[in-house]
N, C-alpha and C positions, 0 to 999 in steps of 0.2 A: 488309822494308818494312812500315810500318804501314798497315793497310787504310784508315784514315781519311785517308791522304795523298791518295788519289784524290778524296775528297770536297773536300779543301782545294784541290787543283788545279782542280777544276771550278768551285768558288766564285770562285777568282781569275780563271779564264777568262771567267766570266759578267760580271765587272767590266771585261772587254776589256783586260786586261793582256797584254803580250807573252808568248809561249809560254815563252821562255827564263827570264823572270822568274818565271812561275808554277811551272815545274819546279824552279828554284832554291829557292824558298820551300817548296814542298810536299814535295819529295823529298830536299833536301839540308840545309836549315836547320831546319825545324820537323818533328821526327821522333818526338816523343812524344805520347801522348794529351793530356797537359796542354797542351802548346804548340799543338797542332792545334786542340783544343777552344776554347782562348782566342781563337785567330785566327779561327776560324769564327764565334764569337760577335761579334767585331768586324766581320767582313765582312757579317754578316746585319743588324747595327745601322746601319751607315754605307752610304748609298746610292751615292755616287760618290767614293770615296777616291782620292787621288793616290798614285802609287808611293811618294813620300816619306812619306806618311801610313802606308802599309802597313809600310814599313821601320821607321819610328819605333815603331809598335805592336809589331812583332816584337822590337825591342830592349827595349822596356818589358816584354814577356812574358818574355824571357830574364832580365832583371834581377829580376823577381819570382820566377822559378823559382830563380835562384841564391840569392836571399835565403831562400827556403823551405829549400833544401838546407843552407845554412849554419846556419839555425836548428835543423834536425834534428840536424846534426853537433854543435852546441854542447849541445843537450839530451842527446845520448848521452854526450858527454864529462862533463857535469855528473853524469849518472847514475852513471858509473863512479867519479868522484871521491867522490860520496856513498856508494857501496858500500864504497870503501876506508876512508872515515871511520867507517862503521858496523861493518864487519867486520874492518878492519885488513888488512895485506898478507898 
């Protein structure tokens, strides 16, 4: 378990969200430093988000994360292709 998960759980509890919701977000959905840090930033900026707003933000964070992963994979593939072009098989 990520040590930052407890911080996210507490931040959600401070917004008076139900305990089950807080646990689901903090311990099951957002489990990387990147996603937790992004959600914490959101929670610290927004004073009274609705549950729907938090879920929308979570989905946006996941979408950004997936785009970054895909970009890195494409960059790696391009690097391999360039290496093959430069050195041959």
